[in-house]
Each structure stands twice: as C-alpha cells, then as structure tokens.
C-alpha positions, 0 to 999 in steps of 0.5 A: 500500500505504498502507491496509489494508481488510477485504474480507470477514469470517466466513471460517474461518481463510483461510490462503491467497489468490489473485487472478484479475485476468481474472475479478476474483475473489479465492480463499481457503481454510478450515481445514475444506477450504472454498474461498471465492470473494470478490467484491471489488465487492460484498464478499461471499463464497460457498463454492464447494467442499470440498477434502480438507484444510485449505486452505493456499496457492493459485495460479491458472493462465492460465485461472483454474484453481486449484492448491491445497495442502491436507492432505498433497496438491496438488489442482486445482479447475477446477469440480470437485475432484481430487487431483493428487499426495499423500503430502507432509508439508505442502504449503504454498504454490504459485506458477506460472512463466510457462512453466507450471511449478508450484513449491510448498513442502513445509514439513515439520515445524516445527524438524526442518529437513526442508522441500523445494521441489518442481517440477511441470512443465507436462507433469506431471513432478514432482521435488524442485527443492531441499532447500537451504531446509529450515527450514520453507519457506513462501511463494513467488512467481515474478518476472513474467519467470520469472527468480527464485523468492522463498521465505521460511523460517518457522523460520530466518527468512529471505527468499531468491531462487533464480535459476531459470536457474542454480539459484543461491540467495542469502539476501538478508535475515533477519527476526529476531523474526518468523515469515514466512509469505507473500510477494508482489512489487509492480509496482515490483519490491519484495518484501512479506512477511506474518508470522504472528508478530508480527501485522504485515506488513513492507512497502515499504522492503526492496528489491533492486537489479538490475544486469546486463551488458546495461545494464539496472538498476532496483528488481527481483528480484536479477539473475544477475550482480551483486547488492546489497541496499538496506535501509531502515527497514521500515514495518509494518502491525499485523494479526492473524496475517497469513498469505499475500498476493496481488498484482495486480502488473501492469506500468504501462509497458513492462517492462525485460525481456519478461514475460507477462501478469499472471497466475500463469502464462502457459500452461496446464499439460497436467496440468490437465484442461480446464474444462467448456465450454473 
C-alpha cells in the first residue's frame, strides 16, 4: 500500500467497489444506477447494467454474484437485475460472512442518529442485527474467519468491531476531523479506512492486537477475550473524496485460525437465484 494508481477514469461518481479475485474483475457503481465492470489488465471499463438507484456499496458472493445497495433497496445482479428487499432509508454498504450471511448498513439520515445494521441470512431471513451504531453507519467488512464485523460511523466518527459470536461491540478508535466512509482489512490483519472528508485515506499504522486463551496472538481483528489497541502515527494518502475500498486480502501462509477462501463469502446464499448456465 505504498502507491496509489488510477485504474480507470470517466466513471460517474463510483461510490462503491468490489473485487472478484476468481474472475479478476473489479465492480463499481454510478450515481445514475450504472454498474461498471473494470478490467484491471487492460484498464478499461464497460457498463454492464442499470440498477434502480444510485449505486452505493457492493459485495460479491462465492460465485461472483453481486449484492448491491442502491436507492432505498438491496438488489442482486447475477446477469440480470432484481430487487431483493426495499423500503430502507439508505442502504449503504454490504459485506458477506463466510457462512453466507449478508450484513449491510442502513445509514439513515445524516445527524438524526437513526442508522441500523441489518442481517440477511443465507436462507433469506432478514432482521435488524443492531441499532447500537446509529450515527450514520457506513462501511463494513467481515474478518476472513467470520469472527468480527468492522463498521465505521460517518457522523460520530468512529471505527468499531462487533464480535459476531457474542454480539459484543467495542469502539476501538475515533477519527476526529474526518468523515469515514469505507473500510477494508489487509492480509496482515490491519484495518484501512477511506474518508470522504478530508480527501485522504488513513492507512497502515492503526492496528489491533489479538490475544486469546488458546495461545494464539498476532496483528488481527480484536479477539473475544482480551483486547488492546496499538496506535501509531497514521500515514495518509491525499485523494479526492475517497469513498469505499476493496481488498484482495488473501492469506500468504497458513492462517492462525481456519478461514475460507478469499472471497466475500464462502457459500452461496439460497436467496440468490442461480446464474444462467450454473
């Protein structure tokens, strides 16, 4: 993460991005509902579909299908566009867990503290996962082992992980003077946050140390037993309104804990219809 490159330009307000390592495709969205397919080798893009609203967060399942936050709805793209659920205030950012569960933020209204986090199970059951992050919950990411859900609140502004086994929530840091928007995890277990304001991306030095009773320890998401935050001077890259992030966080060696392949999700949820030819 020492260099920032322009992959493509000319897109219409690409708010959300999602990386599919199986196909080598980067997906992005547009303000008028555009769904862009970006080829990293040729550094070209094409518009694949039109969604029913401003495309915000994107997440990819185990077979390359897209869950898309757009307008007041959660939609699916699997070669065709369909609306999965609607009637939300502002569905903003989505992340799959290894068991097929989709978590997504409904940010609510700015400064009204009415945001929520929803959970859509692999069998299609939808519920409010938490209303304890009401201050415009936005970017979210699930750790590769499925243990933690990391979320930023744009209005607070703060970074907090949920322990998905206990639903315990801990605010690990504030980001004063910023409007955090997106979050992603690195191979080493670091957390990267993109900020709408100012035009920069804190990176690299804010780490969390995990220690648990089984004896494993390392730079990773916060553990359930003991937590402490190791802070340092955050490096920043000056950008123009960076919004969301996509990470190809593949383990470089044997993981400390069992983890699924580096996809947004380990199995296909039943609420996604099969793609043509599958």
